[in-house]
Structure formats: C-alpha cells, structure tokens
DRENDREN-204050 format. One line per 2 residues: number of its first residue (from 1); their letters; for each residue x, y, z of N, C-alpha, C. Coordinates in pm, whole numbers, plus 50000, padded with zeros to 5 digits. Example, Ala and Ser with C-alpha at 12.3 -4.5 7.8 and 13.67 -1.06 7.14 Angstrom:
BEGIN
1 = AS = 51319 49431 50780 51230 49550 50780 51320 49670 50780 | 51285 49775 50708 51367 49894 50714 51290 50003 50787
END
This chain:
BEGIN
1 = MV = 39791 04135 04912 39709 04189 04997 39613 04209 04897 | 39499 04134 05020 39347 04119 04909 39258 04227 04867
3 = GS = 39283 04278 04715 39197 04403 04701 38984 04372 04736 | 39005 04513 04641 38827 04495 04683 38778 04390 04603
5 = RG = 38792 04334 04474 38780 04208 04395 38827 04066 04472 | 38973 04122 04493 38960 03963 04544 38893 03923 04683
7 = LV = 38840 04043 04758 38763 04032 04894 38646 03989 04875 | 38595 03979 04743 38445 03965 04732 38434 03826 04673
9 = AL = 38600 03818 04574 38588 03673 04513 38606 03593 04628 | 38684 03605 04725 38687 03530 04873 38571 03495 04920
11 = LE = 38456 03577 04967 38345 03571 04998 38253 03473 04900 | 38265 03473 04796 38188 03376 04706 38271 03269 04671
13 = GE = 38390 03235 04707 38452 03123 04742 38493 03093 04593 | 38565 03166 04528 38608 03155 04370 38767 03161 04389
15 = DL = 38831 03103 04233 38958 03089 04277 39006 03229 04296 | 39142 03262 04403 39194 03335 04379 39353 03359 04310
17 = EG = 39335 03306 04215 39494 03267 04136 39574 03412 04178 | 39654 03454 04211 39716 03616 04187 39709 03656 04306
19 = ED = 39653 03646 04392 39597 03716 04535 39678 03664 04648 | 39706 03740 04697 39856 03778 04803 39735 03684 04962
21 = LE = 39713 03538 05024 39675 03587 05120 39781 03518 05245 | 39917 03569 05217 40017 03468 05301 39977 03364 05313
23 = GE = 39980 03254 05267 39979 03114 05282 39842 03091 05317 | 39774 03121 05316 39595 03123 05363 39573 02993 05217
25 = DL = 39532 02898 05286 39520 02796 05183 39340 02786 05163 | 39305 02842 05033 39138 02836 05016 39106 02678 04944
27 = EG = 39181 02622 04931 39141 02469 04866 39040 02432 04966 | 38919 02387 04914 38823 02297 04924 38706 02392 05046
29 = EE = 38770 02485 05023 38643 02632 05099 38512 02653 04993 | 38428 02606 05022 38264 02670 04911 38266 02790 04953
31 = VP = 38247 02824 05039 38206 02952 05060 38266 02984 05226 | 38411 03045 05199 38479 03042 05311 38500 03166 05399
33 = DG = 38375 03188 05441 38363 03288 05562 38411 03263 05677 | 38440 03154 05701 38571 03133 05785 38750 03179 05833
35 = IK = 38728 03186 05693 38885 03224 05674 38937 03303 05756 | 39040 03307 05863 39150 03350 05911 39228 03475 05842
37 = LP = 39210 03601 05818 39341 03681 05767 39416 03709 05860 | 39587 03703 05786 39647 03766 05905 39633 03862 05956
39 = PG = 39693 03869 06098 39666 04023 06155 39680 04125 06084 | 39789 04199 06021 39846 04313 05989 39739 04341 05836
41 = QA = 39669 04243 05787 39583 04221 05650 39467 04222 05719 | 39453 04211 05844 39243 04200 05888 39279 04380 05899
43 = EA = 39379 04393 05996 39363 04542 06061 39400 04662 05895 | 39451 04601 05849 39459 04701 05679 39326 04737 05623
45 = LW = 39293 04600 05662 39133 04565 05557 39025 04618 05640 | 39009 04592 05746 38926 04670 05823 38913 04863 05848
47 = TW = 39032 04915 05824 39092 05046 05816 39021 05069 05705 | 39064 05029 05580 39025 05100 05473 38879 05059 05410
49 = WN = 38807 04965 05478 38648 04982 05496 38606 05069 05557 | 38629 05094 05630 38584 05216 05740 38589 05355 05689
51 = ER = 38706 05382 05554 38749 05506 05539 38651 05552 05459 | 38594 05493 05436 38418 05619 05337 38317 05488 05349
53 = PR = 38209 05560 05341 38068 05422 05385 38080 05355 05246 | 38021 05222 05222 38002 05125 05153 37880 05119 05126
55 = TK = 37827 05090 05006 37691 05103 04987 37670 04930 04901 | 37534 04942 04843 37498 04803 04784 37589 04787 04641
57 = AW = 37582 04934 04633 37636 04950 04442 37788 04907 04435 | 37876 04951 04563 38015 04899 04594 37999 04733 04570
59 = AE = 37892 04637 04619 37919 04517 04649 37888 04440 04452 | 37797 04557 04412 37754 04504 04259 37855 04507 04165
61 = RH = 37979 04637 04215 38065 04697 04125 38173 04551 04153 | 38197 04571 04255 38322 04458 04282 38268 04292 04314
63 = GS = 38148 04231 04235 38157 04126 04275 37955 04120 04215 | 37956 03978 04238 37764 03961 04204 37675 03983 04290
65 = FG = 37566 03952 04231 37466 04013 04351 37458 03922 04494 | 37565 03838 04470 37543 03732 04598 37587 03787 04705
67 = VS = 37684 03869 04712 37807 03933 04776 37726 04056 04872 | 37661 04097 04985 37618 04189 05035 37750 04263 05097
69 = VE = 37691 04413 05101 37766 04516 05226 37779 04457 05340 | 37699 04407 05396 37622 04336 05545 37724 04192 05553
71 = RV = 37754 04150 05422 37832 04037 05462 37989 04038 05460 | 38056 04139 05397 38158 04179 05341 38224 04249 05521
73 = QK = 38119 04350 05548 38127 04410 05681 38146 04322 05809 | 38059 04199 05803 38074 04136 05918 38244 04045 05908
75 = FL = 38233 03968 05770 38365 03912 05729 38473 03985 05835 | 38489 04123 05791 38575 04196 05801 38638 04220 05965
77 = FE = 38520 04265 06050 38466 04292 06140 38530 04120 06253 | 38476 04058 06167 38482 03935 06226 38671 03888 06247
79 = NW = 38762 03883 06121 38856 03961 06137 38930 03961 06215 | 38911 04127 06223 38934 04197 06309 38951 04175 06481
81 = RS = 38825 04121 06515 38826 04067 06651 38868 03954 06703 | 38875 03882 06613 38966 03782 06591 39138 03793 06693
83 = IS = 39170 03900 06608 39354 03963 06611 39305 03933 06779 | 39250 04025 06875 39230 04077 07012 39188 03924 07069
85 = AD = 39125 03856 07014 39071 03694 07097 39191 03592 07088 | 39269 03648 06976 39405 03544 06985 39534 03607 07082
87 = RL = 39522 03769 07110 39609 03798 07205 39577 03806 07323 | 39484 03771 07343 39414 03739 07468 39438 03600 07546
89 = AA = 39426 03517 07420 39443 03418 07472 39598 03351 07444 | 39688 03416 07424 39815 03410 07444 39870 03426 07561
91 = AD = 39825 03584 07564 39825 03634 07750 39735 03523 07822 | 39665 03420 07815 39603 03369 07915 39476 03444 07991
93 = LT = 39391 03534 07907 39289 03621 07985 39194 03584 07882 | 39084 03617 07995 38960 03573 07897 38820 03692 07957
95 = LV = 38742 03744 07861 38673 03859 07881 38549 03849 07977 | 38541 03659 08015 38406 03630 08102 38460 03598 08241
97 = AA = 38617 03601 08262 38645 03557 08384 38533 03625 08496 | 38530 03471 08585 38460 03582 08692 38506 03621 08806
99 = GP = 38449 03630 08908 38486 03668 09041 38623 03787 09030 | 38717 03779 09157 38814 03877 09178 38903 03886 09099
101 = AS = 38946 04004 09072 39101 04018 08955 39210 03943 09017 | 39312 03889 08874 39410 03841 08969 39465 03924 09015
103 = TS = 39594 03860 09105 39663 03909 09179 39783 03964 09089 | 39805 03918 08986 39899 03906 08852 39851 04079 08821
105 = SS = 39748 04132 08808 39694 04243 08751 39772 04362 08764 | 39799 04408 08602 39903 04529 08583 39870 04662 08669
107 = GS = 39772 04692 08726 39697 04819 08735 39554 04795 08775 | 39503 04917 08834 39322 04946 08846 39313 04976 08744
109 = AA = 39155 04970 08768 39065 05005 08627 39117 05128 08593 | 39144 05236 08667 39200 05357 08608 39292 05378 08545
111 = VW = 39380 05283 08601 39491 05267 08502 39489 05235 08362 | 39399 05092 08344 39381 05065 08253 39264 05205 08137
113 = LR = 39180 05286 08229 39106 05353 08141 39228 05458 08034 | 39342 05525 08141 39380 05585 08125 39487 05527 07973
115 = EI = 39510 05436 07961 39597 05373 07864 39498 05327 07720 | 39393 05346 07773 39304 05311 07632 39263 05465 07576
117 = KA = 39261 05576 07674 39199 05675 07653 39336 05784 07573 | 39461 05694 07602 39562 05770 07502 39597 05700 07392
119 = CE = 39507 05578 07354 39534 05524 07238 39418 05592 07117 | 39324 05591 07185 39211 05672 07158 39271 05808 07090
121 = RE = 39307 05872 07178 39404 06041 07155 39420 06003 07023 | 39522 05935 07016 39632 05863 06920 39539 05817 06771
123 = GE = 39409 05799 06766 39377 05729 06649 39370 05594 06666 | 39432 05541 06755 39479 05429 06792 39386 05322 06815
125 = LF = 39266 05301 06744 39129 05225 06795 39139 05066 06740 | 39244 05059 06692 39274 04866 06716 39307 04818 06897
127 = QA = 39428 04937 06942 39536 04881 07007 39444 04984 07131 | 39351 05040 07134 39262 05112 07243 39132 04940 07274
129 = YD = 39091 04908 07159 39049 04817 07191 39065 04683 07247 | 39202 04634 07216 39296 04525 07254 39291 04592 07429
131 = IA = 39342 04712 07433 39354 04702 07597 39268 04709 07657 | 39141 04727 07631 39025 04794 07703 38958 04581 07736
133 = IQ = 38971 04505 07638 38934 04384 07657 39010 04336 07753 | 39130 04367 07778 39244 04279 07857 39190 04359 07966
135 = GL = 39173 04505 07983 39144 04554 08089 39011 04491 08174 | 38900 04449 08137 38754 04361 08114 38811 04199 08152
137 = AQ = 38934 04208 08145 38946 04059 08179 38995 04064 08337 | 39064 04183 08368 39165 04230 08497 38996 04276 08588
139 = HP = 38946 04325 08499 38816 04414 08617 38686 04383 08527 | 38638 04253 08524 38526 04221 08455 38406 04262 08455
141 = TD = 38394 04352 08592 38254 04436 08644 38245 04539 08622 | 38351 04606 08594 38386 04794 08571 38306 04850 08433
143 = LA = 38238 04942 08475 38166 04981 08391 38197 05087 08304 | 38314 05131 08386 38375 05228 08282 38456 05159 08137
145 = LK = 38500 05069 08198 38579 04968 08094 38469 04916 08024 | 38376 04866 08048 38292 04850 07970 38225 04943 07863
147 = QR = 38172 05065 07906 38149 05168 07815 38245 05200 07699 | 38376 05195 07777 38510 05230 07646 38470 05163 07577
149 = AV = 38476 05012 07597 38505 04898 07499 38391 04924 07416 | 38292 04947 07421 38166 04949 07332 38207 05116 07213
151 = LI = 38229 05204 07333 38277 05354 07248 38368 05280 07149 | 38435 05232 07125 38569 05207 07099 38517 05120 06935
153 = LA = 38441 05023 06973 38384 04957 06818 38266 05056 06773 | 38189 05136 06808 38129 05253 06789 38198 05349 06690
155 = SS = 38314 05354 06755 38402 05477 06683 38466 05444 06570 | 38491 05291 06563 38579 05225 06416 38445 05223 06349
157 = GA = 38356 05274 06335 38185 05179 06236 38122 05106 06257 | 38219 04971 06357 38088 04896 06353 38017 04901 06468
159 = TE = 37922 04955 06396 37751 04963 06494 37689 04859 06551 | 37651 04744 06438 37597 04629 06492 37677 04585 06615
161 = QA = 37797 04565 06566 37912 04460 06671 37872 04587 06794 | 37890 04675 06799 37877 04737 06925 37781 04727 06991
163 = AE = 37674 04770 06932 37535 04725 07023 37524 04548 07068 | 37573 04439 06974 37566 04369 07017 37699 04331 07184
165 = LF = 37732 04390 07176 37871 04396 07288 37799 04480 07418 | 37732 04598 07405 37652 04646 07473 37542 04552 07555
167 = TK = 37472 04462 07471 37385 04381 07528 37495 04269 07614 | 37529 04243 07519 37666 04134 07613 37708 04167 07733
169 = LE = 37743 04300 07754 37781 04340 07887 37708 04382 08020 | 37583 04368 07954 37464 04416 08009 37475 04531 08067
171 = LG = 37463 04642 07968 37504 04808 08000 37363 04872 07999 | 37262 04805 07956 37107 04834 07951 37110 04873 08099
173 = LS = 37115 04924 08175 37104 04962 08321 36942 05002 08343 | 36865 05009 08455 36752 05049 08495 36790 05194 08544
175 = DS = 36598 05250 08582 36668 05404 08611 36751 05445 08726 | 36699 05297 08822 36757 05303 08988 36887 05261 08980
177 = EL = 36949 05159 08871 37105 05134 08877 37143 05268 08829 | 37118 05334 08719 37165 05504 08711 37196 05552 08781
179 = TA = 37047 05585 08904 37064 05674 08977 37220 05686 09075 | 37223 05521 09079 37347 05503 09200 37468 05541 09156
181 = LP = 37498 05521 09019 37604 05565 08978 37650 05708 09005 | 37807 05747 08977 37877 05853 08946 37814 05925 08856
183 = PA = 37831 06064 08862 37730 06140 08748 37812 06118 08599 | 37936 06091 08653 37971 06094 08490 37947 05945 08400
185 = LR = 37935 05835 08454 37892 05736 08418 37746 05732 08395 | 37651 05790 08502 37511 05810 08489 37488 05820 08366
187 = MD = 37564 05937 08284 37520 06032 08182 37561 05926 08093 | 37715 05882 08085 37802 05829 07976 37731 05704 07918
189 = IP = 37681 05571 08009 37644 05500 07985 37499 05501 07871 | 37365 05564 07953 37256 05539 07830 37282 05665 07728
191 = CL = 37413 05745 07709 37411 05838 07576 37546 05762 07541 | 37571 05622 07523 37668 05559 07455 37487 05453 07390
193 = NR = 37454 05427 07456 37307 05389 07417 37236 05457 07284 | 37234 05582 07334 37199 05688 07229 37283 05700 07124
195 = RL = 37419 05702 07117 37477 05707 07010 37476 05602 06927 | 37425 05459 06996 37469 05360 06840 37307 05374 06773
197 = RK = 37198 05445 06857 37091 05435 06784 37135 05536 06661 | 37197 05620 06686 37248 05750 06631 37313 05736 06493
199 = DE = 37413 05640 06535 37494 05606 06397 37397 05521 06316 | 37310 05460 06396 37203 05324 06305 37135 05417 06203
201 = AL = 37063 05517 06236 36995 05563 06181 37048 05697 06097 | 37160 05741 06120 37248 05764 05980 37306 05710 05907
203 = AS = 37333 05593 05893 37311 05479 05805 37166 05429 05728 | 37114 05476 05799 36983 05454 05724 36947 05564 05609
205 = SG = 36822 05566 05550 36727 05639 05408 36624 05633 05471 | 36570 05768 05377 36443 05799 05383 36382 05807 05479
207 = EK = 36200 05790 05508 36115 05744 05630 36174 05724 05710 | 36282 05562 05688 36326 05476 05804 36415 05539 05893
209 = QR = 36494 05635 05834 36600 05718 05886 36529 05810 05978 | 36405 05895 05939 36415 06017 05967 36308 05918 06120
211 = AK = 36214 05847 06121 36173 05790 06245 36314 05718 06343 | 36392 05702 06280 36522 05657 06392 36571 05778 06455
213 = LR = 36588 05894 06374 36653 05998 06400 36599 06085 06497 | 36477 06051 06480 36368 06123 06626 36357 05994 06751
215 = EA = 36355 05875 06679 36402 05809 06821 36498 05808 06885 | 36577 05865 06803 36785 05890 06891 36732 06024 06935
217 = AD = 36672 06123 06896 36669 06202 06970 36560 06232 07058 | 36520 06163 07069 36359 06109 07236 36462 06097 07344
219 = LY = 36562 05976 07303 36631 05949 07400 36771 06029 07436 | 36815 06102 07375 36917 06217 07431 36838 06284 07491
221 = ES = 36742 06346 07442 36633 06442 07561 36577 06403 07636 | 36579 06299 07697 36545 06251 07792 36629 06212 07876
223 = CF = 36755 06232 07848 36855 06190 07869 36923 06364 07933 | 36931 06453 07922 36936 06572 07910 36835 06671 08049
225 = RR = 36692 06618 07986 36598 06644 08130 36640 06590 08224 | 36667 06484 08249 36733 06384 08375 36814 06461 08416
227 = EA = 36922 06476 08386 37063 06496 08395 37039 06663 08415 | 36985 06732 08343 36967 06865 08403 36904 06885 08535
229 = TA = 36773 06813 08543 36731 06823 08700 36850 06829 08773 | 36934 06698 08803 37007 06678 08875 37162 06787 08860
231 = NE = 37149 06879 08774 37199 07010 08747 37350 06930 08723 | 37348 06816 08661 37478 06776 08572 37554 06882 08465
233 = PE = 37661 06891 08504 37731 07006 08424 37726 06988 08268 | 37720 06861 08263 37823 06823 08131 37685 06773 08035
235 = VD = 37538 06855 08088 37421 06797 07975 37421 06850 07848 | 37554 06987 07835 37543 06994 07684 37544 06916 07583
237 = YP = 37624 06823 07636 37638 06736 07523 37513 06622 07501 | 37396 06545 07578 37274 06484 07511 37196 06595 07479
239 = AT = 37181 06748 07499 37057 06810 07488 37118 06855 07322 | 37277 06910 07285 37335 06906 07156 37308 06808 07081
241 = NA = 37316 06700 07076 37280 06547 07015 37185 06543 07003 | 37043 06607 07105 36937 06606 07057 36901 06684 06973
243 = AT = 36924 06798 06987 36918 06954 06870 36944 06869 06746 | 37089 06855 06687 37092 06807 06575 37049 06671 06546
245 = LR = 36988 06587 06629 36899 06485 06548 36759 06532 06501 | 36717 06640 06561 36601 06666 06545 36611 06744 06412
247 = LL = 36712 06825 06408 36736 06899 06251 36703 06835 06101 | 36819 06732 06164 36820 06592 06073 36688 06558 06009
249 = AG = 36594 06487 06121 36441 06460 06114 36379 06581 06058 | 36383 06693 06031 36335 06780 05968 36222 06867 06053
251 = DR = 36242 06844 06220 36189 06920 06336 36252 07037 06358 | 36205 07186 06281 36323 07246 06306 36298 07319 06424
253 = DP = 36180 07343 06410 36113 07365 06570 36180 07361 06704 | 36140 07217 06725 36219 07165 06810 36337 07169 06843
255 = AA = 36404 07154 06733 36557 07124 06708 36618 07320 06751 | 36572 07419 06739 36584 07528 06740 36556 07545 06903
257 = QL = 36487 07477 06997 36417 07505 07092 36537 07432 07216 | 36552 07315 07175 36705 07296 07220 36803 07311 07185
259 = AR = 36841 07394 07113 36982 07467 07064 36971 07589 07152 | 36858 07642 07137 36852 07763 07262 36878 07735 07437
261 = ET = 36845 07638 07456 36847 07571 07584 36969 07556 07610 | 37046 07475 07491 37201 07436 07514 37281 07558 07530
263 = VA = 37313 07658 07465 37334 07781 07475 37336 07861 07621 | 37176 07896 07661 37146 07948 07798 37228 07861 07914
265 = WL = 37240 07698 07912 37310 07637 07982 37450 07627 07996 | 37506 07696 07855 37644 07675 07896 37713 07837 07922
267 = DA = 37623 07930 07850 37647 08038 07882 37595 08112 08020 | 37562 07997 08129 37595 08006 08252 37638 08003 08314
269 = RP = 37728 07867 08236 37842 07819 08335 37991 07891 08254 | 38015 07992 08234 38154 08035 08189 38281 07993 08205
271 = ER = 38230 07918 08340 38416 07881 08380 38425 07718 08352 | 38313 07650 08283 38354 07554 08261 38380 07533 08129
273 = LG = 38366 07638 08064 38408 07621 07859 38520 07579 07849 | 38555 07435 07815 38626 07386 07748 38664 07323 07659
275 = YY = 38718 07223 07591 38705 07182 07451 38523 07158 07382 | 38532 07037 07487 38368 06991 07433 38273 07111 07465
277 = EL = 38281 07175 07578 38141 07254 07554 38139 07343 07483 | 38280 07451 07445 38291 07506 07343 38234 07480 07191
279 = VS = 38278 07322 07141 38200 07278 07050 38061 07246 07041 | 38029 07255 07153 37865 07216 07159 37786 07340 07169
281 = AA = 37833 07467 07194 37819 07586 07167 37786 07654 07042 | 37939 07577 06943 37931 07589 06837 37824 07538 06735
283 = EA = 37829 07404 06799 37704 07334 06700 37550 07418 06719 | 37536 07422 06823 37373 07473 06888 37377 07608 06792
285 = HL = 37459 07686 06811 37471 07780 06692 37476 07772 06552 | 37481 07650 06539 37498 07629 06377 37343 07561 06332
287 = VL = 37307 07467 06470 37152 07437 06455 37073 07560 06427 | 37057 07675 06521 36999 07765 06495 37010 07867 06370
289 = GN = 37140 07800 06298 37179 07936 06182 37267 08041 06122 | 37309 07974 06318 37421 08164 06319 37505 08120 06248
291 = IA = 37615 08246 06167 37741 08158 06146 37880 08189 06184 | 37861 08323 06230 37959 08437 06302 37998 08355 06431
293 = TP = 37918 08359 06492 37969 08306 06666 38004 08187 06609 | 37951 08049 06561 38067 07929 06583 38199 07944 06562
295 = GE = 38238 08067 06459 38373 08057 06414 38462 08099 06555 | 38456 08146 06613 38496 08214 06710 38568 08102 06780
297 = LM = 38382 08008 06850 38377 07934 06949 38469 07802 06918 | 38488 07789 06781 38581 07677 06743 38710 07713 06746
299 = RL = 38760 07827 06703 38899 07869 06711 38907 07846 06883 | 38868 07910 06970 38906 07901 07128 38888 07721 07116
301 = AR = 38817 07647 07080 38832 07512 07106 38945 07472 07086 | 38961 07488 06954 39120 07436 06869 39216 07470 06956
303 = AK = 39212 07570 07029 39313 07658 07098 39348 07556 07238 | 39223 07494 07296 39196 07412 07381 39333 07314 07359
305 = VQ = 39349 07240 07247 39412 07117 07280 39541 07134 07142 | 39541 07258 07119 39679 07278 07023 39819 07265 07081
307 = GT = 39902 07191 07016 39999 07150 07121 40042 07089 07229 | 39934 07029 07272 39888 07017 07447 39922 06864 07409
309 = AV = 39998 06794 07553 39986 06713 07525 39906 06528 07559 | 39784 06612 07546 39673 06543 07578 39533 06572 07421
311 = AD = 39639 06659 07309 39546 06708 07221 39482 06566 07171 | 39370 06560 07168 39278 06443 07121 39235 06465 06964
313 = YR = 39303 06414 06867 39289 06408 06698 39169 06363 06641 | 39149 06234 06736 39032 06167 06674 38861 06245 06716
315 = AL = 38915 06257 06844 38813 06351 06891 38739 06480 06790 | 38873 06547 06755 38859 06708 06681 38809 06641 06555
317 = AA = 38869 06500 06479 38752 06446 06365 38623 06425 06354 | 38619 06379 06447 38431 06361 06500 38318 06461 06513
319 = TI = 38450 06554 06597 38379 06704 06611 38323 06724 06440 | 38417 06735 06374 38410 06811 06206 38284 06733 06167
321 = RQ = 38338 06599 06166 38208 06499 06108 38057 06548 06118 | 38060 06609 06269 37896 06587 06339 37853 06795 06306
323 = LR = 37981 06821 06262 37930 06985 06295 37895 07008 06134 | 37957 06907 05994 37913 06912 05836 37777 06853 05852
325 = LV = 37731 06742 05952 37580 06719 05946 37477 06820 05959 | 37504 06946 05998 37491 07020 06052 37438 07148 06013
327 = ID = 37593 07197 05939 37629 07273 05810 37536 07237 05705 | 37534 07083 05620 37448 07048 05527 37321 07056 05518
329 = AN = 37287 07017 05688 37121 07058 05685 37093 07191 05658 | 37132 07252 05739 37089 07391 05711 37167 07531 05601
331 = GL = 37227 07411 05512 37289 07495 05400 37393 07617 05437 | 37467 07598 05519 37534 07742 05608 37722 07695 05474
333 = DP = 37726 07817 05535 37878 07798 05431 37985 07697 05520 | 38074 07589 05446 38132 07512 05539 38247 07526 05549
335 = SV = 38331 07662 05511 38439 07705 05529 38452 07763 05671 | 38346 07783 05740 38361 07824 05919 38453 07673 05984
337 = LI = 38446 07544 05933 38487 07482 06025 38643 07501 05983 | 38709 07582 05938 38853 07598 05892 38922 07564 06050
339 = AL = 38873 07656 06137 38869 07691 06246 38921 07552 06315 | 38886 07447 06315 38914 07311 06333 39002 07215 06276
341 = TP = 39023 07325 06183 39156 07207 06082 39244 07185 06154 | 39251 07014 06175 39372 06914 06189 39477 06937 06212
343 = PR = 39603 06908 06217 39731 06908 06187 39745 06848 06041 | 39861 06851 05922 39835 06821 05816 39919 06666 05844
345 = VL = 39907 06615 05771 39945 06497 05700 40085 06516 05705 | 40202 06442 05686 40278 06496 05625 40417 06357 05582
347 = HY = 40384 06288 05471 40488 06188 05404 40591 06210 05352 | 40704 06171 05404 40854 06227 05356 40949 06106 05303
349 = SG = 40963 06063 05198 41032 05993 05126 41157 06039 05036 | 41290 06047 05127 41407 06076 05069 41545 06037 05075
351 = HM = 41628 06026 05007 41730 05950 04987 41820 05950 05177 | 41921 05886 05171 42028 05897 05317 42101 05972 05283
353 = IA = 42162 06074 05347 42254 06183 05342 42436 06091 05361 | 42510 06127 05202 42621 06034 05219 42713 06099 05296
355 = RP = 42794 06033 05346 42959 06064 05422 43025 06184 05369 | 43060 06239 05436 43137 06380 05370 43235 06326 05306
357 = GI = 43246 06448 05187 43369 06343 05073 43312 06228 04976 | 43184 06170 05027 43179 06025 04948 43097 06115 04828
359 = PG = 43084 06068 04718 42947 06125 04636 42825 05982 04669 | 42709 06063 04622 42581 06032 04699 42458 06076 04583
361 = RF = 42372 06052 04624 42225 06083 04560 42160 06231 04663 | 42227 06245 04793 42186 06341 04906 42368 06369 04921
363 = PA = 42506 06470 04845 42561 06451 04897 42572 06557 05032 | 42679 06534 05162 42675 06603 05267 42668 06756 05250
365 = DQ = 42710 06807 05152 42734 06960 05152 42609 07019 05134 | 42502 06935 05085 42407 06974 05102 42274 07007 05177
367 = EQ = 42299 06953 05303 42229 06918 05415 42194 06999 05445 | 42251 07146 05501 42222 07304 05537 42131 07364 05453
369 = RV = 42165 07329 05306 42074 07392 05208 41929 07344 05174 | 41946 07182 05235 41812 07131 05209 41745 07180 05388
371 = QE = 41785 07133 05478 41749 07145 05555 41668 07318 05578 | 41729 07425 05558 41695 07542 05536 41544 07504 05478
373 = EI = 41536 07482 05348 41463 07470 05272 41310 07408 05307 | 41368 07265 05377 41235 07214 05457 41164 07320 05565
375 = EQ = 41264 07390 05664 41210 07444 05768 41132 07543 05674 | 41132 07605 05565 41090 07736 05520 40994 07667 05501
377 = RL = 40979 07554 05440 40818 07528 05380 40710 07488 05493 | 40822 07426 05615 40713 07409 05765 40728 07543 05808
379 = QG = 40753 07628 05777 40723 07722 05897 40575 07816 05889 | 40483 07808 06016 40371 07826 06010 40263 07730 06012
381 = RQ = 40328 07621 06013 40210 07507 05972 40230 07380 06052 | 40096 07338 06073 40112 07260 06210 40129 07102 06130
383 = YR = 40235 06980 06198 40246 06877 06155 40224 06801 06278 | 40112 06669 06260 40142 06570 06395 40238 06476 06355
385 = VR = 40348 06465 06416 40441 06309 06472 40375 06228 06496 | 40374 06101 06399 40343 05981 06485 40455 05895 06423
387 = LW = 40517 05906 06327 40593 05751 06309 40678 05814 06199 | 40827 05790 06207 40923 05768 06109 41003 05690 06090
389 = VA = 41115 05671 05971 41203 05581 06008 41297 05695 05937 | 41391 05740 05970 41529 05755 05926 41664 05681 05885
391 = CG = 41674 05651 05783 41806 05531 05740 41920 05640 05797 | 42038 05567 05827 42148 05585 05806 42210 05683 05943
393 = RR = 42363 05668 05871 42427 05744 06015 42380 05863 06104 | 42350 05938 05997 42343 06057 06086 42171 06085 06095
395 = RH = 42093 06153 06153 41918 06163 06149 41885 06251 05990 | 41763 06263 05933 41706 06326 05835 41696 06486 05886
397 = SV = 41724 06562 05760 41728 06691 05831 41565 06690 05839 | 41482 06661 05768 41335 06720 05771 41255 06608 05891
399 = CR = 41340 06491 05964 41308 06520 06137 41344 06581 06203 | 41471 06653 06207 41456 06728 06277 41409 06862 06288
401 = SI = 41368 06895 06148 41296 07005 06169 41140 07033 06152 | 41061 06902 06145 40946 06843 06209 40890 06875 06355
403 = VE = 41013 06839 06425 41044 06848 06580 41017 06974 06611 | 41090 07055 06546 41155 07186 06580 40989 07263 06552
405 = AR = 40951 07240 06432 40804 07309 06381 40702 07268 06488 | 40725 07112 06527 40583 07071 06637 40621 07155 06766
407 = RQ = 40697 07165 06810 40742 07226 06935 40699 07362 06944 | 40695 07448 06844 40646 07553 06799 40527 07622 06776
409 = S = 40457 07479 06746 40324 07508 06700 40227 07482 06838
END
C-alpha cells in the first residue's frame, strides 16, 4: 500500500520503485492525478487522510513544495468517489436518471433512508454514501436522500466536495420552497448548508475564520428564529450551533443570549428530552460556562443510547468533537466529557485452541482458566463488537466473553 511519501511521490510523477500499487502501471504518467487506486486502497487512504487535520507543513514534510494539501485531498476523494461510480455502473444505475423510478426498485425512499442511517450509526460512511447514491438512482427527486448524501460527504471530511454536491443536487431552496416542506426537511436542508459553512470556517484561521464563523452563526440563527416562530420542536439544534459559533468567533454576549434561549426552550419541553435535546442543553450550558449541569445531562444522554439497537456511535463522536470546541474556547475542564465516553475498541490476537489431548500453543485444558481471566478483565467495561474472525474448530473464549459482556452493558 502507498504510504504518505509514496502518495506525494505519486502526485509528483516520481519513480515509485518499491511502492505497491497492486499492478497499477505509472510508466508514461508525468503527473498521474488520473491514476485509479484499487478500491480497498482508495478507501483505506481516504480514511487515513481524515483521521487528523492535514496542513501545509504535512505536504512540505512528505514531499516538495509542489504538492499542496488540497491536491492530495482532491486526489484521494476522487479515487474514493470513483468506487461508488464503478459500483453504480456495474449495477446499471445512474444518479441523473430522469423520470419515475424503475419497476425493479428494491424499495421506497424511506427504505433506502433506513439502510443509510443504519450504516451511519455504525460509522460505515463509505457504504452509507454508496447506498445514498443508489437510492437516488431509484428516487432522483427525493429531497431526504439528497440531503443525506451531502451530509455523509460532509461527515467524512470532504467539505468542498459536499458543497459541490449540495449545489449539483439543487438543495439551495428558496423560502417559499422550504415553507412547503415537512417540518423536519424544512429545517434539515437549510441547516445542512449552515453545516457546510461551519466546517469551512473551522478549517480556516485568523480573521478569515472569525468572519466565516459569524457568517455561519447568522445562518443558523436565522433558521432558529424562523422555525421557533413556527413552533418547530427541534430548533434547539440551530440555536445551539449559532451560540457555539458566536462563542468561537469571540462574540460572547450574543453567544450567551442564544444559549440561554436554548436552555429555556428545552426546559419548557421536558417531554421531548431525547439524546439530541440533552446534548444540546449540555452544550448550551457549556457556552454559558456552567460545568456542573452538563455532566448530568451528558450522563442521561449516554444512557439513552447505551446498549440499544439504535446506538449511534458516530453521532456520539461528533457530539464529543463539538463539545470540545466549546470547552477549549471557555477554558473549561475537559474531564466533564467522561460521561460521554464511547465504548472501547478491543483488538484480540490469540492462538487457536488445540484439540483435547493434543499439544499446542493453547492447550484445551487451559481454556476455562483463560476464559475466566478474560471475563474478569471485561467486567464492567463496554466494548463495541464490529467484526471478529475466530479460527479453529471451536469459537475462541474471547468471542463468547465479549458477546456476554455486551449483553450486560
């Protein structure tokens, strides 16, 4: 697999001797931006790229001044996006298909949305995006599917590409068009545009960042005012975002005012305090500099999803990132976030259990002792089970123990 130096060399058109491109022929490519990486490599590199912010210093450290961070990101994103295009082509689907959905459609738009959100909850954004594009091929005018496709791109860190897709899918609706929509979409679509502006602002710095933060805050606040007038119950989302963005821009008084309005709105509707309402209230209190109340609100929010079939750990991670911005801006103790700690990720590597009476690295007569030690280590801890491979005639003790620990968490 191409490493960071190999990636930069690839973009510079250098000789990649020793780098494994799984059969890709680079000969004759002066600046091979058009190279198509193998699917597994494209997905792995795009995931690696978004694990942490990439800066100009990264490009200078791993290559020459000729390769910009933007160029690397575009190269990786285009390769990732081509995976979806290939899969759609193989299925004879098209995003721009006109007319009614095919009679071979595998379900309504609502069915596609359920599948998309299930993948998102598991953090499977590549698969969620694939499904969203396929759903749009069947339902090309469905606004909820359009909104979800753009949101997934934004969540993956591809802000520029998400903004392009927002425009391509014609989601910049007028006020009269928004008014005719169901309440959820009436807020979700304009808030998506605000989200893109927010991400763009957070990627900037200095005075340019402050200006962009204020612009995004204005957009969120206008959405909050409009929907509050219509008594839309979920207006805490744009209100809290507006408060946080004003705080980050240095406008503390307007931020505090919005935070107080958010708290008052939610306090007046205790029957609606689900996960998102609870974390919105916690965020508003943190904007106000309160440290005691948010801890209890976060504990209640975490309990809403812990051990449930719809536990959304991607949303939980996004919540933590958002709250860290507020905590850093106000100089608060970050230990308050302990209440939202997601499940641990456990990697297990062990030997196969030998057959009874047969010598081996894991003798069968030690299985019970090992299982008891594993259970003791797992007791009281939360682990998220995603995938395991257990070799051998009998299932590893660790697999049984993790499943049992998950049932009890």
